ROMARTI-142584 format. One record per residue (C-alpha): residue number from 1; residue in three letters; x, y, z. Coordinates in Angstrom, 1 decimal. Layout:
N
NUM, ALA, X, Y, Z $
...
END
This chain:
442
1, MET, 5.0, -9.3, 8.0 $
2, ALA, 6.7, -12.8, 7.2 $
3, GLY, 8.0, -13.1, 10.5 $
4, GLN, 4.7, -12.5, 12.0 $
5, ILE, 2.6, -15.0, 10.4 $
6, GLY, 5.0, -17.6, 9.1 $
7, SER, 2.7, -18.6, 6.1 $
8, PRO, 3.3, -17.6, 2.6 $
9, VAL, -0.4, -18.2, 1.8 $
10, LEU, -1.6, -16.0, 4.6 $
11, LEU, 1.1, -13.4, 3.9 $
12, ILE, -0.2, -13.1, 0.2 $
13, LEU, -3.7, -13.1, 1.9 $
14, VAL, -2.8, -10.3, 4.2 $
15, TRP, -1.8, -8.3, 0.7 $
16, VAL, -5.1, -9.0, -0.7 $
17, VAL, -7.4, -8.5, 2.2 $
18, ALA, -5.7, -5.1, 3.2 $
19, GLY, -5.8, -4.2, -0.4 $
20, PHE, -9.6, -4.6, -0.8 $
21, ILE, -10.1, -3.2, 2.9 $
22, SER, -8.0, 0.1, 1.3 $
23, LEU, -10.2, -0.1, -1.7 $
24, PHE, -13.6, 0.2, 0.4 $
25, GLY, -12.2, 3.1, 2.0 $
26, ALA, -11.0, 4.6, -1.3 $
27, MET, -14.7, 4.1, -2.7 $
28, VAL, -16.1, 6.1, 0.3 $
29, PHE, -13.4, 8.7, -0.2 $
30, ALA, -14.2, 8.9, -3.9 $
31, GLU, -17.6, 10.0, -3.0 $
32, LEU, -16.6, 12.6, -0.5 $
33, GLY, -13.7, 14.0, -2.8 $
34, THR, -16.3, 14.2, -5.7 $
35, SER, -19.1, 15.7, -3.7 $
36, PHE, -16.5, 18.2, -2.2 $
37, PRO, -13.8, 18.9, -4.8 $
38, GLU, -12.0, 21.0, -2.4 $
39, THR, -8.1, 21.2, -1.6 $
40, GLY, -7.4, 20.0, 1.9 $
41, GLY, -9.2, 16.3, 1.9 $
42, GLU, -10.0, 15.0, 5.2 $
43, TYR, -9.5, 18.3, 6.9 $
44, VAL, -12.4, 19.6, 4.9 $
45, TYR, -14.3, 16.3, 5.6 $
46, LEU, -13.7, 16.2, 9.1 $
47, GLU, -14.8, 19.8, 9.8 $
48, LYS, -18.3, 19.3, 7.8 $
49, MET, -18.7, 15.9, 9.8 $
50, TYR, -17.8, 16.6, 13.3 $
51, GLY, -16.5, 20.5, 13.5 $
52, GLU, -13.2, 22.3, 13.8 $
53, PRO, -11.9, 20.6, 16.7 $
54, ILE, -11.7, 17.3, 15.3 $
55, ALA, -10.3, 18.7, 11.7 $
56, PHE, -7.7, 20.6, 13.8 $
57, LEU, -6.8, 17.3, 15.7 $
58, TYR, -6.3, 15.6, 12.4 $
59, GLY, -4.2, 18.5, 11.0 $
60, TRP, -2.1, 18.5, 14.2 $
61, SER, -1.9, 14.7, 13.8 $
62, THR, -0.4, 15.1, 10.5 $
63, ILE, 2.5, 17.4, 12.1 $
64, ALA, 2.9, 15.4, 15.3 $
65, VAL, 2.6, 11.8, 14.1 $
66, ILE, 1.6, 10.6, 10.6 $
67, ASN, 3.6, 12.7, 8.2 $
68, THR, 6.6, 13.2, 10.4 $
69, ALA, 6.8, 9.7, 11.2 $
70, ALA, 6.4, 8.6, 7.5 $
71, ILE, 9.3, 10.7, 6.4 $
72, ALA, 11.3, 9.3, 9.2 $
73, ALA, 10.3, 5.7, 8.3 $
74, ILE, 11.1, 6.1, 4.6 $
75, ALA, 14.5, 8.0, 5.1 $
76, TYR, 15.5, 5.0, 7.3 $
77, VAL, 14.6, 2.5, 4.6 $
78, PHE, 17.0, 4.6, 2.5 $
79, ALA, 19.6, 4.4, 5.3 $
80, ASN, 19.1, 0.5, 5.6 $
81, TYR, 19.7, 0.2, 1.8 $
82, LEU, 22.6, 2.1, 1.8 $
83, GLY, 24.1, -0.4, 4.0 $
84, PHE, 24.4, -2.7, 1.2 $
85, PHE, 27.1, -0.7, -0.2 $
86, ILE, 28.5, 1.1, 2.8 $
87, PRO, 28.7, -0.9, 6.1 $
88, MET, 27.0, 1.4, 8.6 $
89, PRO, 29.1, 2.1, 11.9 $
90, HIS, 27.3, 0.8, 15.2 $
91, PHE, 28.2, 1.0, 18.7 $
92, ASP, 28.7, -2.3, 20.7 $
93, PRO, 25.3, -3.9, 22.3 $
94, ALA, 26.7, -2.3, 25.9 $
95, THR, 27.1, 1.0, 24.5 $
96, GLU, 23.8, 0.9, 22.8 $
97, LEU, 21.7, 0.0, 25.7 $
98, SER, 23.9, 2.6, 28.1 $
99, LEU, 21.4, 5.4, 27.0 $
100, LYS, 18.2, 4.7, 27.6 $
101, ILE, 15.0, 7.3, 28.1 $
102, HIS, 12.3, 5.8, 30.0 $
103, ILE, 8.7, 7.0, 29.6 $
104, PRO, 6.8, 5.1, 32.3 $
105, TYR, 4.2, 2.6, 31.0 $
106, ILE, 4.9, 3.5, 27.5 $
107, ALA, 8.4, 3.3, 25.9 $
108, ASP, 12.1, 2.6, 26.3 $
109, ILE, 13.9, 4.5, 23.8 $
110, TYR, 17.5, 3.9, 22.8 $
111, PRO, 19.0, 6.6, 20.7 $
112, LEU, 22.3, 5.0, 20.3 $
113, GLN, 20.9, 2.0, 18.6 $
114, ASN, 21.7, 1.7, 15.0 $
115, ALA, 23.5, 4.9, 15.2 $
116, GLY, 25.1, 4.8, 11.7 $
117, ILE, 21.6, 4.1, 10.0 $
118, LYS, 20.1, 6.8, 12.1 $
119, LEU, 22.8, 9.5, 11.0 $
120, VAL, 22.4, 8.5, 7.4 $
121, ALA, 18.5, 9.1, 7.7 $
122, MET, 18.8, 12.4, 9.5 $
123, PHE, 21.1, 13.5, 7.0 $
124, VAL, 19.2, 12.5, 4.0 $
125, ILE, 15.9, 14.5, 5.7 $
126, LEU, 18.4, 17.4, 6.2 $
127, LEU, 19.6, 17.6, 2.6 $
128, LEU, 16.0, 17.0, 0.9 $
129, SER, 14.8, 19.6, 3.6 $
130, ILE, 17.4, 22.3, 2.5 $
131, ILE, 16.7, 21.5, -1.2 $
132, ASN, 12.8, 22.1, -0.6 $
133, TYR, 13.6, 25.2, 1.5 $
134, SER, 15.6, 26.8, -1.5 $
135, SER, 13.7, 25.5, -4.4 $
136, VAL, 10.6, 23.7, -5.5 $
137, LYS, 11.5, 23.4, -8.9 $
138, TYR, 14.5, 21.1, -7.7 $
139, GLY, 12.1, 19.0, -5.3 $
140, ASN, 9.8, 18.3, -8.4 $
141, ALA, 12.6, 17.3, -10.7 $
142, ILE, 13.8, 14.8, -8.0 $
143, GLN, 10.4, 13.3, -7.9 $
144, LEU, 10.2, 12.8, -11.8 $
145, VAL, 13.7, 11.0, -11.7 $
146, ALA, 12.5, 8.6, -8.6 $
147, THR, 9.0, 7.9, -10.1 $
148, ILE, 10.8, 6.6, -13.3 $
149, VAL, 13.3, 4.7, -11.3 $
150, LYS, 10.5, 3.1, -9.2 $
151, THR, 8.5, 1.9, -12.1 $
152, LEU, 11.8, 0.2, -13.5 $
153, ALA, 12.6, -1.4, -10.1 $
154, ILE, 9.2, -3.0, -10.0 $
155, LEU, 9.3, -4.5, -13.3 $
156, VAL, 12.5, -5.8, -12.8 $
157, LEU, 11.8, -7.1, -9.6 $
158, ILE, 8.5, -9.0, -10.7 $
159, PHE, 9.5, -10.3, -14.1 $
160, GLY, 13.3, -10.7, -13.6 $
161, ILE, 12.6, -13.0, -10.5 $
162, LEU, 9.7, -15.0, -11.2 $
163, PHE, 11.2, -16.2, -14.8 $
164, SER, 14.7, -16.7, -13.6 $
165, GLY, 14.0, -20.5, -12.9 $
166, LYS, 16.4, -20.1, -9.9 $
167, GLY, 13.5, -20.4, -7.1 $
168, LEU, 11.1, -23.2, -6.0 $
169, SER, 7.5, -22.9, -6.6 $
170, ALA, 7.3, -25.1, -3.1 $
171, ASN, 8.1, -21.6, -1.3 $
172, PHE, 4.5, -20.5, -2.1 $
173, THR, 3.1, -23.2, 0.1 $
174, THR, 5.8, -24.1, 2.6 $
175, ASN, 5.1, -22.7, 6.3 $
176, SER, 7.8, -21.5, 8.4 $
177, ILE, 9.7, -24.3, 10.4 $
178, ASN, 8.4, -22.6, 13.7 $
179, ARG, 4.9, -23.5, 14.1 $
180, VAL, 2.3, -21.2, 12.6 $
181, PRO, 0.1, -20.2, 15.5 $
182, GLY, -3.7, -21.3, 15.3 $
183, GLY, -6.9, -19.7, 17.0 $
184, TRP, -6.8, -15.9, 18.4 $
185, PRO, -3.0, -15.8, 18.1 $
186, ILE, -3.0, -16.3, 14.2 $
187, PHE, -5.7, -13.8, 14.2 $
188, LEU, -3.6, -11.3, 16.1 $
189, ALA, -0.6, -12.0, 13.8 $
190, PHE, -2.6, -11.4, 10.9 $
191, MET, -4.1, -8.2, 12.0 $
192, SER, -0.4, -7.1, 13.0 $
193, ALA, 1.0, -8.0, 9.8 $
194, THR, -1.8, -6.0, 8.1 $
195, SER, 0.0, -2.8, 9.4 $
196, GLY, 2.9, -3.4, 6.9 $
197, ALA, 0.4, -4.0, 4.1 $
198, PHE, -1.7, -0.9, 4.9 $
199, ALA, 1.9, 1.3, 5.2 $
200, ALA, 2.8, 0.1, 1.5 $
201, TYR, -0.9, 0.9, 0.1 $
202, ASP, -1.3, 4.3, 2.1 $
203, GLY, -1.1, 7.3, 0.2 $
204, TRP, -4.5, 6.3, -1.6 $
205, VAL, -6.3, 9.5, 0.0 $
206, ASN, -3.6, 12.1, -1.1 $
207, ILE, -5.6, 12.6, -4.4 $
208, ASN, -8.2, 13.9, -2.2 $
209, MET, -5.8, 16.9, -0.6 $
210, VAL, -5.5, 18.3, -4.2 $
211, ALA, -9.1, 17.7, -5.2 $
212, GLY, -9.5, 21.6, -5.8 $
213, GLU, -6.7, 21.3, -8.4 $
214, ILE, -7.7, 18.6, -10.3 $
215, LYS, -9.4, 18.8, -14.0 $
216, HIS, -12.7, 17.2, -13.9 $
217, PRO, -12.6, 15.9, -10.3 $
218, GLN, -16.2, 14.2, -10.6 $
219, LYS, -14.7, 11.9, -13.2 $
220, ASN, -11.0, 11.7, -12.2 $
221, ILE, -11.1, 11.3, -8.5 $
222, SER, -13.2, 8.4, -8.5 $
223, ARG, -11.2, 7.0, -11.3 $
224, SER, -7.8, 7.5, -10.2 $
225, LEU, -8.5, 5.9, -6.7 $
226, LEU, -10.4, 2.9, -7.8 $
227, VAL, -8.0, 2.0, -10.8 $
228, GLY, -5.0, 2.9, -8.7 $
229, LEU, -5.7, 0.7, -5.9 $
230, PHE, -6.8, -2.3, -8.1 $
231, SER, -3.3, -1.9, -9.9 $
232, CYS, -1.4, -1.7, -6.4 $
233, ILE, -3.2, -5.0, -5.2 $
234, LEU, -1.8, -6.8, -8.4 $
235, ILE, 1.5, -5.4, -8.2 $
236, TYR, 2.2, -5.9, -4.2 $
237, SER, 0.8, -9.6, -4.7 $
238, LEU, 2.9, -10.4, -7.4 $
239, VAL, 6.2, -8.7, -6.0 $
240, ASN, 5.6, -10.7, -2.8 $
241, LEU, 5.3, -13.9, -4.9 $
242, ALA, 8.6, -13.1, -6.6 $
243, TYR, 10.3, -12.7, -3.0 $
244, LEU, 8.8, -16.0, -2.0 $
245, TYR, 9.8, -17.9, -5.2 $
246, THR, 13.5, -17.2, -4.4 $
247, LEU, 13.2, -16.9, -0.4 $
248, PRO, 11.4, -19.5, 1.7 $
249, ILE, 9.4, -17.8, 4.2 $
250, ASP, 12.0, -17.8, 7.2 $
251, LYS, 14.7, -16.5, 4.9 $
252, MET, 12.5, -13.6, 3.9 $
253, ALA, 11.3, -13.0, 7.7 $
254, ALA, 15.2, -12.8, 8.6 $
255, SER, 16.1, -10.7, 5.6 $
256, PRO, 16.9, -7.0, 6.4 $
257, MET, 16.6, -6.1, 2.3 $
258, VAL, 14.6, -8.6, 0.9 $
259, ALA, 14.4, -7.2, -2.5 $
260, SER, 18.3, -7.3, -2.7 $
261, ASP, 18.4, -10.6, -1.4 $
262, ALA, 15.7, -12.3, -3.6 $
263, THR, 17.4, -10.6, -6.8 $
264, ALA, 20.7, -11.9, -5.6 $
265, VAL, 19.2, -15.7, -5.6 $
266, ALA, 17.8, -15.2, -9.0 $
267, PHE, 20.6, -13.0, -10.7 $
268, GLY, 23.7, -13.1, -8.1 $
269, SER, 25.0, -10.5, -6.1 $
270, GLY, 25.7, -7.8, -8.6 $
271, ALA, 22.1, -7.5, -9.8 $
272, ALA, 21.3, -7.5, -5.9 $
273, GLY, 23.2, -4.3, -5.8 $
274, ILE, 21.3, -2.8, -8.8 $
275, ILE, 18.1, -3.5, -6.9 $
276, ALA, 19.5, -1.8, -3.7 $
277, LEU, 20.5, 1.2, -5.7 $
278, LEU, 17.0, 1.5, -7.4 $
279, ILE, 15.4, 1.5, -4.1 $
280, LEU, 17.8, 3.8, -3.0 $
281, ILE, 16.4, 6.1, -5.3 $
282, SER, 12.8, 5.4, -4.9 $
283, ALA, 13.5, 5.9, -1.1 $
284, PHE, 15.1, 9.1, -1.6 $
285, GLY, 12.2, 10.5, -4.0 $
286, ALA, 9.6, 9.0, -1.5 $
287, THR, 11.1, 10.9, 1.3 $
288, ASN, 11.3, 13.9, -0.7 $
289, ILE, 7.6, 13.9, -1.8 $
290, ASN, 6.6, 13.5, 1.6 $
291, LEU, 8.6, 16.7, 2.7 $
292, LEU, 7.2, 18.3, -0.6 $
293, THR, 3.7, 18.0, -0.2 $
294, ASN, 3.1, 17.4, 3.8 $
295, ALA, 4.9, 20.5, 4.2 $
296, ARG, 2.1, 22.4, 2.8 $
297, ILE, -0.3, 21.4, 5.4 $
298, VAL, 1.8, 23.0, 7.9 $
299, PHE, 1.9, 26.1, 5.9 $
300, ALA, -1.9, 26.1, 5.4 $
301, MET, -2.7, 25.7, 9.0 $
302, GLY, -0.3, 28.5, 10.0 $
303, GLN, -1.9, 31.0, 7.4 $
304, ASP, -5.3, 30.0, 8.8 $
305, GLY, -4.2, 30.8, 12.3 $
306, ASN, -4.6, 27.3, 13.5 $
307, PHE, -0.9, 26.9, 13.9 $
308, PHE, 2.1, 29.3, 14.5 $
309, ARG, 1.6, 31.9, 12.2 $
310, TRP, 5.3, 32.0, 11.1 $
311, THR, 4.8, 28.6, 9.9 $
312, GLY, 2.5, 30.1, 7.3 $
313, LYS, 4.9, 32.5, 5.8 $
314, VAL, 6.6, 32.3, 2.5 $
315, GLN, 10.2, 32.5, 2.3 $
316, PRO, 11.0, 35.8, 0.7 $
317, LYS, 13.9, 34.9, -1.1 $
318, PHE, 12.9, 31.5, -2.5 $
319, GLN, 9.1, 31.6, -2.6 $
320, THR, 8.9, 28.7, -0.6 $
321, PRO, 7.1, 27.4, 2.6 $
322, GLY, 10.6, 27.7, 4.2 $
323, ASN, 9.5, 27.8, 7.9 $
324, ALA, 6.8, 24.7, 7.5 $
325, VAL, 9.7, 22.9, 5.7 $
326, VAL, 12.0, 23.4, 8.9 $
327, VAL, 9.4, 22.2, 11.1 $
328, MET, 8.8, 18.9, 9.2 $
329, CYS, 12.7, 18.5, 9.3 $
330, VAL, 13.0, 18.9, 12.9 $
331, LEU, 10.1, 16.7, 14.0 $
332, SER, 11.1, 13.8, 11.5 $
333, ILE, 14.8, 14.0, 12.6 $
334, LEU, 13.4, 13.3, 16.3 $
335, PHE, 11.3, 10.6, 15.1 $
336, VAL, 14.5, 8.9, 13.5 $
337, ILE, 16.1, 9.1, 16.7 $
338, SER, 13.4, 7.6, 18.6 $
339, GLY, 13.1, 4.3, 16.8 $
340, SER, 13.2, 1.6, 14.0 $
341, PHE, 11.4, 1.6, 10.8 $
342, ASP, 9.1, -0.9, 12.4 $
343, VAL, 8.3, 1.2, 15.3 $
344, LEU, 7.5, 4.3, 12.9 $
345, ALA, 5.7, 2.7, 10.1 $
346, ASP, 3.5, 1.1, 12.8 $
347, MET, 2.8, 4.5, 14.4 $
348, PHE, 2.0, 6.5, 11.3 $
349, VAL, -0.2, 3.8, 9.9 $
350, PHE, -2.2, 3.5, 13.1 $
351, MET, -3.0, 7.0, 13.5 $
352, SER, -3.8, 7.4, 9.6 $
353, TRP, -6.3, 4.7, 10.3 $
354, VAL, -7.8, 6.2, 13.3 $
355, PHE, -8.8, 9.3, 10.8 $
356, TYR, -10.2, 7.0, 8.0 $
357, LEU, -12.2, 5.4, 10.6 $
358, LEU, -13.8, 8.6, 11.8 $
359, ASN, -14.0, 10.0, 8.2 $
360, VAL, -16.1, 6.7, 7.1 $
361, ILE, -18.4, 7.1, 10.3 $
362, GLY, -18.7, 10.6, 9.3 $
363, PHE, -19.7, 9.7, 5.8 $
364, PHE, -23.2, 8.2, 7.2 $
365, ILE, -23.4, 11.5, 9.0 $
366, LEU, -23.0, 13.4, 6.1 $
367, ARG, -25.5, 11.1, 4.0 $
368, LYS, -28.1, 12.1, 6.6 $
369, LYS, -27.1, 15.6, 7.2 $
370, MET, -27.0, 16.5, 3.7 $
371, PRO, -29.4, 14.4, 1.7 $
372, ASP, -29.8, 16.3, -1.4 $
373, LEU, -26.3, 16.9, -2.0 $
374, GLU, -25.0, 16.5, -5.4 $
375, ARG, -22.8, 13.4, -5.4 $
376, PRO, -21.3, 12.7, -8.8 $
377, TYR, -20.0, 9.3, -7.5 $
378, ARG, -21.9, 7.0, -5.1 $
379, VAL, -20.5, 4.4, -3.3 $
380, SER, -21.5, 1.0, -5.0 $
381, GLY, -22.9, -1.4, -2.2 $
382, TYR, -24.0, 1.0, 0.0 $
383, PRO, -24.1, 0.7, 3.3 $
384, TRP, -22.6, -2.7, 3.3 $
385, ILE, -19.0, -1.7, 1.8 $
386, PRO, -18.4, 1.3, 4.4 $
387, LEU, -20.0, -0.9, 7.2 $
388, ILE, -17.3, -3.6, 6.1 $
389, PHE, -14.6, -0.9, 6.3 $
390, ILE, -15.6, 0.1, 9.7 $
391, LEU, -15.7, -3.2, 11.3 $
392, PHE, -12.4, -4.3, 9.9 $
393, THR, -10.9, -1.1, 11.0 $
394, LEU, -12.3, -1.3, 14.4 $
395, PHE, -10.8, -4.7, 14.6 $
396, TYR, -7.7, -3.8, 13.3 $
397, LEU, -7.3, -0.6, 15.9 $
398, GLY, -8.3, -2.8, 18.9 $
399, SER, -6.1, -5.8, 18.0 $
400, THR, -3.2, -3.3, 17.1 $
401, LEU, -3.5, -1.8, 20.7 $
402, TYR, -3.7, -5.1, 22.3 $
403, ASN, -0.7, -6.3, 20.5 $
404, ASP, 1.2, -3.2, 21.2 $
405, ILE, 0.4, -3.2, 25.3 $
406, THR, 0.8, -7.0, 25.3 $
407, ASN, 4.4, -6.9, 23.6 $
408, PHE, 5.8, -4.3, 25.7 $
409, ARG, 4.7, -5.7, 28.8 $
410, ALA, 6.4, -8.9, 27.8 $
411, GLY, 9.6, -7.0, 26.6 $
412, ARG, 9.5, -7.9, 23.1 $
413, THR, 9.0, -4.2, 21.7 $
414, PRO, 10.8, -1.2, 23.3 $
415, MET, 7.7, 1.1, 23.2 $
416, ILE, 3.9, 1.1, 22.7 $
417, ASP, 3.7, 2.6, 19.4 $
418, SER, 0.2, 3.0, 18.9 $
419, VAL, -0.5, 4.6, 22.4 $
420, ILE, 2.6, 7.2, 21.4 $
421, GLY, 0.6, 8.2, 18.5 $
422, LEU, -2.6, 8.5, 20.5 $
423, LEU, -1.1, 10.8, 23.1 $
424, LEU, 1.0, 13.0, 20.6 $
425, THR, -2.2, 13.3, 19.0 $
426, LEU, -4.1, 14.1, 22.0 $
427, ALA, -1.5, 16.6, 22.9 $
428, GLY, -3.2, 18.7, 20.3 $
429, ILE, -6.2, 19.6, 22.4 $
430, PRO, -4.3, 22.2, 24.5 $
431, LEU, -2.7, 23.6, 21.4 $
432, TYR, -6.3, 24.0, 19.4 $
433, ILE, -7.7, 25.8, 22.8 $
434, TYR, -4.5, 28.2, 22.7 $
435, PHE, -4.7, 28.9, 19.0 $
436, LYS, -8.4, 29.4, 19.2 $
437, ARG, -8.3, 31.9, 21.8 $
438, LYS, -5.4, 33.6, 20.2 $
439, LYS, -7.7, 33.9, 16.8 $
440, SER, -10.6, 35.3, 18.6 $
441, SER, -8.5, 37.9, 20.1 $
442, GLU, -6.8, 39.0, 16.9 $
END
């Protein structure tokens, strides 16, 4: 993000704008969640708004793109920070480029690039898949420890760095030595950087997935969404201010491990190792929770007959959704092989926001279709808040497509992330027809 826009002021502004746009979306989802307090979240809403086909495509997209790419991306972060302690093996540049999978007009995939990082990421996914296959209890225990460590890491980063006295306040306003683009290019750069912020904020919708299991959902869903996102806007802005305090925008852009490098300036290399360790534990837990929860979507679709029936079977010995865990494991590993963290994050964020857009548009449909529905929470500022969300999201998705295609044609990126995400999602159309016919014949 720092490299894309080259301005510390704009960098913080990206976090604030992305946070409030996410907050506007959360307000809509708070109304949807309290109006339909059912487990399933977006899958439930999309079916009520548009019918079964769109709901199926959403469920398929979570399997084929959104959740598997997210798991791969977070595991990639784990492997990257492990490199702070253990040098990652890699091939020489010629060997890395010697194996290329070319998909005409869409992607050039180099499986041998960053081989060491990819191997570690794949190992982490495999290890956590084995744990979640064999025990729900151990998966939950990992999550508890990781959450505590994550909280500690955030507090150390913000207060430790900002009060260290080892940084420069001038970094908050000093732009990159490379000229910050203006006009249309800076708009595109700003929207491109927004993907990183959206990736960090993403997860605000997950409470709607378990709405049917929440006590007093009419009160607690809206409270958790709104308070949670306000807290995240504050926390992410402060964390980035802490990074900028010790790292000028150009050093921040060039750093593969920003948190550790910022901490090293404030407290020395020993403290940087502690932060790297905390992030390792946090990323390990984040990979685990994505496997733990998202395998349930595959499991539920299998049980409903909207996916292969064997994915909806309980593992008889361990009483876990074992087959669903295996599916998530295999697809996530394939995503690790295909690209880097940036590619994977852009892909799952783009497709997530395609469906967020459909949900908010459908929100207006439900207001008209079900005017008498009890709505314990109603969106403040209706209809302007949802309309601002829709307009910004349309700009974001359109500019992302334009950026991805332009950068691919110019040779700056190996693949068109957004187009691949769309194609993988649309690949669910023949699957929907197949499973629908199969259910009709049963």
